[in-house]
Structure formats: C-alpha cells, structure tokens
C-alpha positions as CSV (number, residue, x, y, z in Angstrom):
1,X,-6.5,8.7,29.4
2,X,-5.4,5.3,27.5
3,X,-4.4,2.9,29.6
4,X,-1.7,0.0,29.3
5,X,-3.7,-2.7,28.1
6,X,-6.6,-0.7,26.5
7,X,-7.9,-1.8,23.0
8,X,-7.4,1.0,20.7
9,X,-9.6,1.5,17.1
10,X,-8.2,3.2,14.3
11,X,-11.2,4.3,12.3
12,X,-10.6,5.2,8.8
13,X,-13.2,6.8,6.5
14,X,-12.1,5.6,2.6
15,X,-10.3,8.5,0.8
16,X,-12.1,10.3,-2.2
17,X,-13.3,8.2,-4.7
18,X,-14.3,8.5,-8.4
19,X,-18.4,9.3,-8.5
20,X,-20.5,5.9,-8.9
21,X,-21.2,6.8,-12.6
22,X,-22.5,3.9,-14.6
23,X,-20.7,1.0,-12.6
24,X,-21.5,-0.5,-9.4
25,X,-21.2,1.6,-6.2
26,X,-18.6,-1.7,-4.9
27,X,-16.5,-1.0,-7.6
28,X,-15.7,2.9,-7.7
29,X,-12.2,3.8,-7.2
30,X,-10.3,6.2,-5.6
31,X,-9.4,9.6,-7.4
32,X,-5.7,10.7,-7.3
33,X,-6.2,13.2,-4.5
34,X,-7.8,10.2,-2.6
35,X,-4.5,8.1,-3.2
36,X,-2.7,10.7,-1.8
37,X,-4.7,11.6,0.9
38,X,-4.6,8.0,1.8
39,X,-0.7,7.9,2.0
40,X,-0.5,11.0,3.9
41,X,-3.0,9.3,6.5
42,X,-0.7,6.2,6.5
43,X,2.5,8.9,7.2
44,X,0.4,10.3,10.0
45,X,-0.7,6.8,11.6
46,X,2.8,5.8,11.1
47,X,4.1,8.1,14.0
48,X,0.9,7.8,16.1
49,X,0.0,4.1,15.9
50,X,3.3,2.5,15.1
51,X,1.7,-1.2,15.1
52,X,-1.6,-2.7,14.4
53,X,-2.7,-6.0,15.6
54,X,-5.8,-6.6,12.8
55,X,-7.0,-4.8,10.3
56,X,-10.5,-5.2,9.1
57,X,-11.4,-3.8,5.6
58,X,-14.7,-3.0,3.6
59,X,-14.2,-5.4,0.3
60,X,-15.3,-1.9,-1.8
61,X,-12.2,-1.1,-3.9
62,X,-11.9,2.4,-2.6
63,X,-11.6,1.0,0.8
64,X,-8.9,-1.3,-0.2
65,X,-7.2,0.9,-2.4
66,X,-7.4,3.2,0.7
67,X,-5.8,0.7,2.8
68,X,-2.9,-0.3,0.1
69,X,-2.1,3.1,0.5
70,X,-1.5,3.5,4.2
71,X,-0.3,-0.1,4.3
72,X,3.2,0.8,3.8
73,X,3.8,3.4,6.7
74,X,2.5,0.8,9.1
75,X,3.5,-2.4,10.9
76,X,0.3,-4.8,10.3
77,X,-0.9,-8.1,9.6
78,X,-2.7,-8.8,6.1
79,X,-6.2,-7.5,5.8
80,X,-9.4,-9.1,6.4
81,X,-11.3,-7.8,3.2
82,X,-14.9,-8.7,3.6
83,X,-18.2,-7.8,2.3
84,X,-19.9,-7.7,5.7
85,X,-18.0,-4.5,6.4
86,X,-19.2,-3.0,3.1
87,X,-22.6,-3.8,4.5
88,X,-22.3,-3.1,8.0
89,X,-24.3,-1.0,10.1
90,X,-22.9,0.8,13.2
91,X,-24.4,-1.7,15.5
92,X,-22.5,-4.5,13.5
93,X,-19.6,-2.9,13.7
94,X,-20.0,-2.0,17.3
95,X,-20.9,-5.3,18.6
96,X,-17.7,-6.9,16.6
97,X,-15.5,-4.2,18.4
98,X,-16.7,-5.5,21.9
99,X,-15.3,-8.6,21.2
100,X,-11.4,-7.4,20.7
101,X,-9.1,-8.8,23.4
102,X,-7.8,-6.5,25.7
103,X,-4.4,-4.9,24.7
104,X,-4.9,-5.1,20.9
105,X,-5.4,-2.1,18.1
106,X,-7.3,-2.6,15.6
107,X,-7.4,-0.7,12.1
108,X,-11.0,-0.7,10.6
109,X,-11.5,0.7,6.8
110,X,-14.8,1.4,5.9
111,X,-17.6,3.6,5.3
112,X,-20.0,6.8,6.1
113,X,-22.7,7.1,7.4
114,X,-21.6,3.7,9.4
115,X,-17.9,5.5,10.3
116,X,-19.2,8.3,12.1
117,X,-22.2,6.3,14.1
118,X,-19.4,3.9,15.3
119,X,-17.3,6.7,16.5
120,X,-20.4,8.4,18.1
121,X,-21.3,5.2,19.7
122,X,-18.2,4.9,21.2
123,X,-17.4,8.3,22.3
124,X,-20.8,9.6,23.1
125,X,-20.2,12.6,20.4
126,X,-21.0,13.0,16.8
127,X,-17.9,13.6,14.9
128,X,-17.9,14.2,11.5
129,X,-15.1,12.3,9.2
130,X,-14.5,13.8,5.8
131,X,-13.2,11.2,3.4
132,X,-9.7,10.1,4.2
133,X,-10.3,10.9,7.7
134,X,-8.8,8.9,10.6
135,X,-9.7,8.9,14.2
136,X,-8.2,7.0,16.9
137,X,-10.0,6.0,19.8
138,X,-9.7,4.4,23.2
139,X,-11.8,1.2,23.0
140,X,-12.2,0.9,27.1
141,X,-12.3,4.4,28.1
142,X,-14.7,5.2,25.1
143,X,-12.3,8.2,24.4
144,X,-11.2,9.8,21.1
145,X,-7.2,10.0,21.3
146,X,-6.7,11.9,18.0
147,X,-8.0,12.5,14.7
148,X,-6.5,13.6,11.4
149,X,-8.3,14.8,8.4
150,X,-6.8,15.8,4.7
151,X,-6.1,19.3,4.1
152,X,-8.6,21.0,1.5
C-alpha cells in the first residue's frame, strides 16, 4: 500500500526516437509516433499523478522532447535537464533516489537499460519498459503502483 508521506517515483522511458544514422546518439529526435505516445502518457499521468515535485530529465534531445509532450498534462516544476542522467547507470540513479525527501514525487525521464534496471532494483522484479512507457512506484514500500505502455 502507498502510504501518506511516501515518496513516489514516476519513471518514464523516452518515447520512440529516430534511428541513430549519421548524427550523434544524444541528438536523436522523437518520431511522430513518439510525440503522440508521449502526449498520451502525459494525459494518463495527469489522471494518476496530478502533481510532481521534481523533474529530472536526461539532456538527450529525445528525452527532453518526451518531457515537453508530457508536461502540459501535469502540474510540475521546470525540469532539471542533466547530461548525467543521459550517462547514468542504475546505481547512480538509485543512490540519488534514496536521497529524495519524504512525501515527494519525482518524475525521471531516462533511457534503457538503466530505467528497467532501476525499476527492478526498487521493486525486486524486472519489468520491461517499451519506448514511451511509464512506471509509477512507491519508493518507500518498494512497490509498483501502476504502469502505462503505448499501444502498438
């Protein structure tokens, strides 16, 4: 059960992006489908998690675009856009989540395999996160509250 004062994590894997091609991986953009999926994720999240206290977003273009498509549906502060989150491994992110203050909801827009590994470390089971998928977890109970996955 998710108790009052419990910290919540909203973990978003960036939505579907264009293939790498010639450009740098960091600069890949979302496909039209990815933009639609991210907007849908935002609408779902708006109903499930009306307020977010902190937003941590990878500096990769596809992650920032995912956040920008989600943001209009949520009450949330401006994101902290960080290169570290583009490069982060699961241990880095789990350590940082452990320092989130009581009662806060943090939304993280990141990448696989780190996103799936962080979720597995928190809830004790591996759950697949397709591009654009969202997982809402209780950081204190170590439980998965709900997930959303774009329809194929």
